[in-house]
N, C-alpha and C positions, 0 to 999 in steps of 0.2 A: 579335365585339367592335364596339362602336359607334365610328365615327371622327368626330373633330371636323372642323370645316370646313377646317382646314389639313392634314388627312390624318393626324393623330396619333391614336393610341388613348389612352384615358383613363389607362392605366398609364404610357404614354410621357410625357404631360403632367405627371403627378405626379413622375416622375423628373427632368424638366427643372426643375420648381419646387424640388425638393430640392437639386439641384445649384446653382441660383442662390442659394438660401438659404445654403448652405454657403460659397460664394464670398463672399457679402456679409458673413457672420459673420467670416470670416478677414480681410477687408479692414478691417472695423470694429475688430477686435482690433489689427491693425497700426497703424491710425490712432490708437488710444488709447494706444499705447506710445510714439509719437513725441512729442518735445518741442514744445509749441505755440509757443514763442518761441526764437529762437537765443540762445546763451549770451552773445553780445555785447549783448543787450538786457536785461541784468539790472537790477533795481531797486535804486537806491542811496538810502539814507535820509539826508536832509539834516537836520542839527541844527535843531530848532525846528519841523519839519514832519512830519506823518505820512508813512510810507513809501508808502502807496497809498490814496487817498481817491477813491472813485467818487461824486462829488457829484450825478450825475444819476440815481441809482438809485431815487429815490422813497421811500427809507427816511426815517423821521422818528420822533421820540420825542414822544408826546402828553404834555402837561403840564397837570395839573389842580390847582386849589385846591379841596379838598373834592370836590364832585360836578360843579363847573363847569370846563370846559376853558378854559384861558387862552391856549393856543397850542400850537405844535409846533416842535421843534428839528430842523432838517435837518443833514445832513453839511456842506452849504455854510455854514450858520450857524456850526456848531461849528469848522470848519476856520479861520475868521477869528480865533478867540480865541487868546490866548497859551497855550502848552503847558507842562505840568508833567511832569517825567520822574522816575521812581524805579525801583529794581530790587527785584523780589520773586521768590523762588524761583529766583534766577539768571537771570531774564528781565526785560528792560527794558519798562516800561509807560509810555506817553506819551499825553497828551491834555489837553484843557482841564479846568479844575476844574469840579466840579458846581455850585459857587457862581457861577462866572462864566457858566456856561450858563444857570442860572436867572435871573441878572441881565439877560440878553438879553430876558427876558419881564417884567422889572420885579419879580421876586420876590426879596426879600431877608430878609423876616421870615416865619418858620414855626417851629412847635414840633416837628413830626415830618415825616419824609419816607419814602415807600414807593416802592421801585424794583421794577418788574415786567419780567420777561424770561424767560430760561431758565437752567437749571443748566448747569454745565460738561458738555460732551458733548451738549448739547441733548436730554437724555433726558426732561426734564420741565419744565413751567413753574415759575417760581420768583418769589418776592417777598421782599424784606427791608425791614424798617422800622427806622429809626434816629431817635434824638433829635437835635435840632439841634446839640447840643454835640459829637456824633461826626462831624459834617460839617465838615471843615476844608480847608485848601489842599492837602492830600495825598490828597483824594478826587477822583477824575477820571472822565471818560468816555473810556476808552481806545479809540482807533480800531483796529478789527479788520481783518484781511485780507479778510473777507467783506463789507465795506461796511456794517458796523453798529458799534455802540459797546458797550463792556463797562464796567460799573460796577466800579471797583476802587479800592482805597485802601492806602496804605503801612501804615496801622495797622489795616486790616481783614483778617482771615484770608482767604487766597485761596479757600478752600472756600465762603466766603460771597459771593463776587463773583457778579454777575449778567451773563450774556452776552446779546447781542442785545436790549438794553434797548429796550422799546417804549412804556413808560408810566411817568410819575413823578407821584406825588400828594403834595402838601404840605398840611399842616393848620395 
C-alpha cells in the first residue's frame, strides 16, 4: 500500500474523512434543532406597525404604467404609510392600502391593475388583474414574515391573494 506523506495509508485517510463527515453532520443536526433566539427575545406586535419589517433587504415592488416603469416601492417606503387591519380565515392581515402605496408614486387614476408574484405556497408564479372599482381601502399590501408583501383584500377570496408581490402594472 502506498503511504501518504504523513504516514497514513489511503484507506486510513478515507476512514478519517468519513469520521469527520459524520461528526460534522451530527453537529449540524444539533445546531439546527436549537432555538436561534432566547424566549425572552420574542417579537411583540404593536398596533399600527408590522411585527417584523426588514427594511434593508433590497426587496421592492416595481410599478409600471403600461410598459413604462414609474418607480419602485420598498419596505421602508411602505412601512411609513398608515396601516389597515382586517381578519380573514381567522388570521389578522395588516399593511398599507394598495391605493396609498400607489399614491407614493403619484398614481391615482387607472382602469385596471395587475399584481404579479407567487401563489400561496410559492409553487408557481401568479398574476391577478382587477378593475379599478374592485380596489378599495380594504385592499392592502400585507407585510409578511419573509420580508416581502402579500396582496390581500377583505373582499377578495384568499385563494386569489398574491404573495411575494414583485410587480404592479396599472393601465
